[in-house]
N, C-alpha and C positions, 0 to 999 in steps of 0.2 A: 619656826616662829621666832621673831626678833623681840626679845624682852627689852622694854625701855626702862621702866623704873616703877616700883611700887604697884599701883593699880592700873597701869597702862601697858598695853602690849599691842603688837602689830601682827596681823595674819596676812599670808599671801595665798596663792592658788594651791600650793602644796598642803595648806592647812584647811582644805575645803570642808571636811567633816566638822571641824571645830567652828569654822566660819558659820556654817548652817546652825550649829548649836547656839551660837551667840545670837543669831537672829531669833531663834525660838525662845530665848530668855527674855526678850522684850515683851513685857506684860502690858496688856491693854491696847496693843496695836498689832496689826497684821502687816509686816513689811511687804512691800510690793516685790514682784519678780526682779525688778531692777537692782535689788539689794543682794541678790544671791551671787555666789562666786561664779556659777556657770554663765550668768549673764555678763558680769563684769569681765570675765575672761574673753568674751567676744571682741573686746577692744584692746587686747594686750599689745597689738601692733602700735597703738597710740600711746601706751603707757603701761606701767606695771600695776596690776590691780592689788589694792591693799584694803584691809579692814582695820581701822583704828578702834580699839576697844578700851573703854574707860569703865572702871567699876568702883563704886563707893558703897560699901556695905553690901546690901542685896540689890542695889540699883545699878543698872547698866546704861551706858550710852555707846552706840555703835555708829561708825562713820565710814562708808566705803568711798574710795576715790581711786583715780589713776595717777600714779607718780610718773611724771614725764621729765626725762633728762633734757636740758636745754642743749641743743646740738652745738658742740664747740666749733663746728665748721661754719654753719650759717650764723651762729651767735657766739662769737669768740669769748673765751673765758676771761673773766675780769682780771684774774691773776693766774700765773702758771700753777697748774696742779689743782686748781679749784673747780670742781664740777658744780653746776647750779641746776636746780630742779623747780618745777612748779606742779601744782596738782589741780585736777578738774574732776567733776562728776562724769561718769560714763554717759553716753547719749541716752536721753530719757529723763527720768526724775530720780532724785536721790537726796543727799544731805544727811546730817546727823539725825538719829532717832534715839529716843530714850523711853524708859518705862514711864507709865502714866504717873508713877509716884515721884518722879524726879522733880525737885523744886528748883528755884532760881539759883540757889547756892550750888547745886549739883552741876547745872549747866555752866555756871561761872568757873567752877573748878575744872570741869571737863575742858572748856576752851582755853583756860589758862595753861593747862598742861599740853594741849594740842599746839598752842602757839610756841611753847618751849620746844616741842618736838620739831616743829618747822625750823626754828632758829638753829637748833643743833644740827639739823640735817640739810642745811643750805637750800631750803624750800622758800622761794622768794615771793610767790603769789599763790592765791587759792581762788578757784571759781566753783560755785555750787549751783546746781539746778535743783531747787527745792521741789518737794512733792505737793501738788496743788490740793489734794484731798487731805493729806496728813497735816498740812499747815505747819510744818516744822520750821518755816522761816520765822515764825513769831518768837521762837526761843533764841534766835541768833541775831536779833536786831542790835544788841549791845556789843556784839563782837565782830560783825562784818557789815559791809555796806549792802543792805538789802534793797533790791529794786524790783518793782513790778514792771514786767516787760510786755505782757500780753494776757489774754484770757484763753482758757481751754474749756471745752464742752464735755460734759459727763452725763450719761443716761443713768438714772437711778433705777437699778433693776430690782430693788426691794419693793417697788410698786406693783400693783396688779397689772395684768396685760392691758386692761381697759384704760388705766391711767397713763401707762406708757404711750399707748396709741393716741390718747387725747393730748399728750404733751408734744406730739408732732405738730408742726405747723400745717395749716390746711393744704397748701400746695404740695407739701411733701406727701401727705396722705393720698392726694389725687395722683401724684406721680407713681407711688407704689402700686396703687390699683391699676394704673395704666400699664405698668410693667407686667403685672400678672395677665392682663387682657392680651397683651402682645405675645404672650407665650414664653416669656423669659423664665429660666429656671436657675436656681442657686444650688450649687454643690459645695458642701463643707467637708473638708478632709483634714485629718490630723497626720498626714504623711505628705512628702514632697512629690507625689506621683505625677502631678501636672506642673512641676516646677518650671519646665521650659516655657509653658504658656505664661506663667506668672512673670518670670524675669524678662520675657520679651515685652510684655505690656508695661511693666514697671519702668524699664529703661527707656522705652519709647516715650512714656509720660515725662520722665526726667529730662530727656533731650528737648521735648516740646516746650517744657516750662523753663528751659535754660537753668536747671538746678545747679547748685554749687557742686564742685568735684566730690565733696564729702559724701553726697547722697548716692554716688555711683558705687555702691558696695560690691565687692568682689564675690565671685562664686564661692571662694573659701569662707567668706563671712557667713553666707547662707548655709554652707555645709556645717559650719560651727553651730548654727542654730539647730539644724536637723539632728546633730549628734548630741550636743550638750543640753538642749532644751526639749528633748523628746517628752511628749505628754504636756508640754506647755506652749505649743504653737499650733495655729490653725490657719489653713488656707481656705479662703472663700472665693468662689468663682461664679460669675453670672454668665450663663450660656444663652445664646440666641441661635436657634436652628443648629445646635450642636457646636457652635463656635464660641470660644471664650472671648468675651468682649469687655469684661471688667474683672479685676483680680485684686486680692488684698491678703496681706500677711498680718495675722494678729498674734499677740503674745498674751498669756494669761496665767493666773494662779487661782486659788480658791476664792479670792476676793475681787481681784481686778482683771479686766481684759482690756487690752490696748489695741486700737487701730494703728498698726505700726508702719507699714509701707504698702503702697498699692498704686493702682492706676486704672485708667479706662481708655479704650480706643475712641478717639474723638468723633469718628463717623457714626458712632452708635449712641451718642449723648441723648438723642431725642427719645430713646426707649427707656431712659432713666435706669440703666443697669446697676449703678452704684447705690441708688435709693433702695432697691429691692435687696441688694446684697447686705446692706447694713441692717435692714429690717429683719432678714432671716438670721443674721448673726446675733442680733438682740434676742430673738426667740431662743436660739441655741444656748446662749450664755445664761439666760434666765433659767432655762430648764436644767442647767448644770449647777445651779445654786450660786453662781457668781453674782456679786452684789453691785458692781459698778463697771460701766463701759466708758472708758476715756477715749474720746474721739480726737483729742488734740484741738488745735486752733487753726487760724489762717496765717498768712504771711504777716498780716496786721489785723487788728481788731476791726471788724466791719467790712472786710473785703469779701469777695465772692465765696471763697473757700470757707471762711468763718461763718457767713450767713447760711451756707449749705449745712454745715455741721450743727448750727444752732437750730435748724429745722427739725432735728431729732430730739431736742430737749430745750424747750423755750425757757425753762427755769433752771437749766443745768449749767450755769456759767460760773466758773471758778477762776480766781486770779492766779497767774503763774509768776513766781518770783525767782530771782537769781541772787546769789550772794557773791561779793567781790572783796578780796582782802589782799593788801600788799604787806608782806611780812618784812621785806628788806627794800626800803625806798632807794637806798644808794645803789644797790645792784640793778634795780629796774631802770633808774636814771642812766646808768652807764650803758646798759644794753640798748636803750633807746638812742643814745648818742652814736653808738656803734652802727646801728641799723638805719640811721637817718638818711643816708645817701641812697638807700634802696627804694624801689617803687613799691608802695603799699598795695595790698590786695584791694580790689574794688568792692564797694558796698559794705554795709554792716558796720557795727561798732565792736571792736575787738577788745577783749580783756583776757589776759594781760596785753597791753598795747604793743609790746615788742613782737607779738605773734601775728600782727597784721602784715608783716613783711614776708 
């Protein structure tokens, strides 16, 4: 544990038990699985997982992030001997969380000290993926540039089975009934027994959709999920005549379940295998007492993927926000000048800007 000053300290993966205790201290909120050290540790190849803890009296603010060293080879040091860093949320949803009792002064004090920590430790930029259901972006509008970038769809599992079904769009209900008539079966497993089927379909889907390199996760990444998140992952498979034609990996805790990664063999689209897969997953999650099923969104609001997910929860649209902060404008400007001669990556809007090269 790296003690900073007074009521502030930093935890890393070696402090996993205390990290979990800090999450448990957050009163009035149930942090998502994305806040746990086991989840953040899945991305340690991208950066060093950290939990920043601020405490003021009996009130706590916690903030998980990945600390990324700026590669001195690809991004030369501004001056000899000086390493530079930036921070980002792990893939998924995150950002600072606080007790329900935390007022504006607590948030101001928290972020003032966090900014000081960044300055002291040569952290030049910060990127946050806020949690769409916890709404933690609202507390950070004074401190970082908060930007709505898309919508995500969430099925409220607190409703009755009848209301959930009624919340599906009519065509979705028809497609699910069709899948049952065609003899499709859904198998739900909390082990990676059929992982070979999953990864084959998932990677086929990523190639077909020309997905970014980031989404081609390695086998080691999935092994990490199987080992570190045992009891918190679920594989769902749709079978037609004994053949797996659609597959999905879901992550969950007592409150939230996430449609994480998946795919469908295109030649079987007409049977609607993913419609029945999600329907059976909703039934499973509701029976487990899970309260919310986050389906994510599309590549853009209103595209085909978005409309498909919306067909499971017509009233379940939530805004997804990110936060951006430059802590050292001079360093960012110098990095941009150093990288200007290189060809930028295609597509998308990068923050921080120097990482688009």
